[in-house]
N, C-alpha and C positions, 0 to 999 in steps of 0.2 A: 504494499500500499504506499502510495506517495506521501511523503511528509510535507506538511504545510507549515511547520514551525521548527525552529532550531532548538532541540531539547537541552543543549548544553547550558551551563551556568553562564549568566551574562559576562562575567569576568573572563570565561574561556572564549566567549565570541569576540569580545574587545581585543583580547590578546591575539587571536586569530586574525583579525582585520589588520592590526598593526604589523604582525609578522609578516603578512602577505606583502604589504607595501614595502617593507624593508628587504624582503627577498627578491621583489621585482625591481629594485632600485629606485622606486618613487619616493621613498624616504632614504636619501643618500647617507653614507657614512659621515658622521659628524653632525647631522642634522638635529636640532633640538625638537623633541616631541611637544605637541600642545600641552599646555599647562594642566595639571589635575582639574582645575575648575573648568577649563575649556572641554576636557574630556567628558567630565561629569555632565555638562549642558548638552554636548553633542549626543551622548548616548542615553541620556534621561536616566542615569543611575545614581547610586549613592557613591560618596568619596571612597568608601571602604571597598566597593566593587572596582573601582578604576585602580585602587592601590593593589589589590589581588592581581589584576591583569598585569600591571608593570612589575610586580614581584615575580611573576611567572616569566616574563620576558628577560628579566635581569639573570634569573637563574639558568636560563637557556643560552645566555651570552648575546642576546640581540641588542640590548640597551645597557648603558651604564649612567648612574647617578653620579652628578657633580654637586657637591654641597654648596647651597646657595645660589646655584645657577639653574638646575633643572636636570631633566633626563634626556640623554642624547643617544642617537643610533651609534652602534659600535663602530669604531674606526676599522677594525680587523674584518676583512672581507671573508666571505665563505671560503673554506678550504676545498680547492678544486682537486679531485682525486682523478688523475689521469688513467683511464681505464684501458687495460691491455698492456701498459707499458711496465716493464721490470725497472725498477729503481734500486740501484745499489745503496747500502747503508752510507751515510755520510755524516761527519761531525756536525751537530746542530741541525741536521735535516732528518731524513728517514732512517730509522732503525727498527728492529724487531726483537721481541723475546720468543724463545721457543717454550710453549706451554706443555708440549707433550708430543711424543712420536710413538707410534704402535704399528708393528708389522702386521697385527691381525686384527684391526679395528672393524667392528660391526659397520655396515654401510646404510645410511638412510635410503629409503625407497627411491627418491628422486635422484639421488647420486648413483645408485645402482643403474637406474634406468639410462642415466646419461653415460655411464661407462659401459653400457651393454652387458652387465653381469646380473645373475640372478639375486633377487632379495634374500638376504641372509648370508650372502657370501662376505668375506672380508677383503680388506685392502690395506696397503700402507697409508697411514694418515700422518700428517704433520700439522700440528695445531699451533698457531701463532698469534701473537699480539702485535699489530704494527703500530709504530709510534712516529710522530714528527715533532722534532724539538722537544722530545720527552713526553709529549701529550698522546693519550692513546686516539688512534685514528681508526683502526679496524680490528675486528677479530676474523680469523680465517681458519678454515678446516680443509685441508687439501688432501684429496684421496687419490691414490695411484694404484693401477691394476697390480696385483700381487706378482703376476708373472713377469712384470716389467721392473718392479721396484725392490722386490725382497733382496737383501744383500748388497744393494746399492747405497750410494750416500744418502738417498732420499729416506731411507730406513734408520739413519744415524741422527743423533741428537746434536751433532755438530752443525754450525752454521756453514752454509755452502756458498763458496765464491762463485759469483754469476748466477746463483740461484737455481731453481728447478729447471729453467729453460736450458741452461748450459748442461746439467746432468742428463736430461732427456735426450738432448742432441748427441751426447757422448754414447748413450746406450743405443743411438739409431733411431730415435724417434723425435726429430726436430718439430717444434711447434709451427704449425701452418695456419691455423685459424682458430677462433674461439666463438662461442655462442653463449650469450648471457640472458638469463630470465631474471628480471627486476620485480620485486614486490616490496611492500611495505607493511609492517605490523607492529604491534606493541613488543618491547624487548622481553626476552626471558630474564630471569634473576641473574644468570651468568653474564648476559649480555649488558644488563643494566650496570651491574658492579665493575665488570672488566673494562667498560668504555666510560664509566664515571658519568653517566647520563642523569640529567635532571629528572625529576618526577614528570610523567606525562608526554616525555618525548618518544616518538616512534623510531624504529630503525628501517634502514634500507637494507633488504636482503638480496644478494645476488647468488644465483646458482650459475656457475661458469663451467662449461665443458670445452676442453682444449683438445683439437684433433691434430694428429700427425699426417704423414703421407697416407694416401689411399683411405682417407677419413677415418683412421683408427683413433678412438677416443684414448688419450693417455693421462688425462687429469680432469677431475671434477672437484670444484672448490665451492664451498659455502663461505660468502664474505658478507661481514655485517658492519654497516657504518651507522652512526647516529644521524638521524635525519635533520637535525637542527643547525648544525654548522658545516655540513659537507654537501658538495655538489658532485656529481659523476659527469666526466666529460669523455665523450666517444667520438673517435675519428674513423671515418670510413676510407679504406684504400680504393683508389679508383685507377683504372688502367686507361690506356689510349683508346 
């Protein structure tokens, strides 16, 4: 049945409107938000409702308060995650922590389907926390077919110079293309804590299947980003 009214609390509605303006750039970085009084009059709500909306946006990192001046849009732009590009760790830039490696990890149904293996089979799993300048950016669970990865550096807890693409190429499975399925949902407890997400923030979930020659699937990864501060950027390769 089609909804005729927004069932959310008024503070959530106001936060959503301001958030959309910030994300679209209509409220540019450094812009001062209307005063609390102006927002009260515009939305016909109580002062406490506006304060709850602003508190929510502050917790998510969209706005900051300057004592005696007002509330301003964050100067920091959304962090753009370049999809598909391997980025080597650099001081003050990208880094990662290995949270676990398992040579016989159970495989989720959608991952099994992506890898072309039966549900209930196992694969080599590398579970990582990706960071940028020390801040959590993404959680990833990367699965590799056991026939390819068991006994290889992919099954070791050591960090890999050149990352998985280099190992797969050395094993005779160069990465040729990938397919992403992107969705959004509320975070699990592990995701909320691991990515240090504010209350109420959803996550972007990507299921990525990477193919080698002859369209052989060689990796399927689940990648989770917080939806509040991150954008995904895709580039399409075009030929002549």
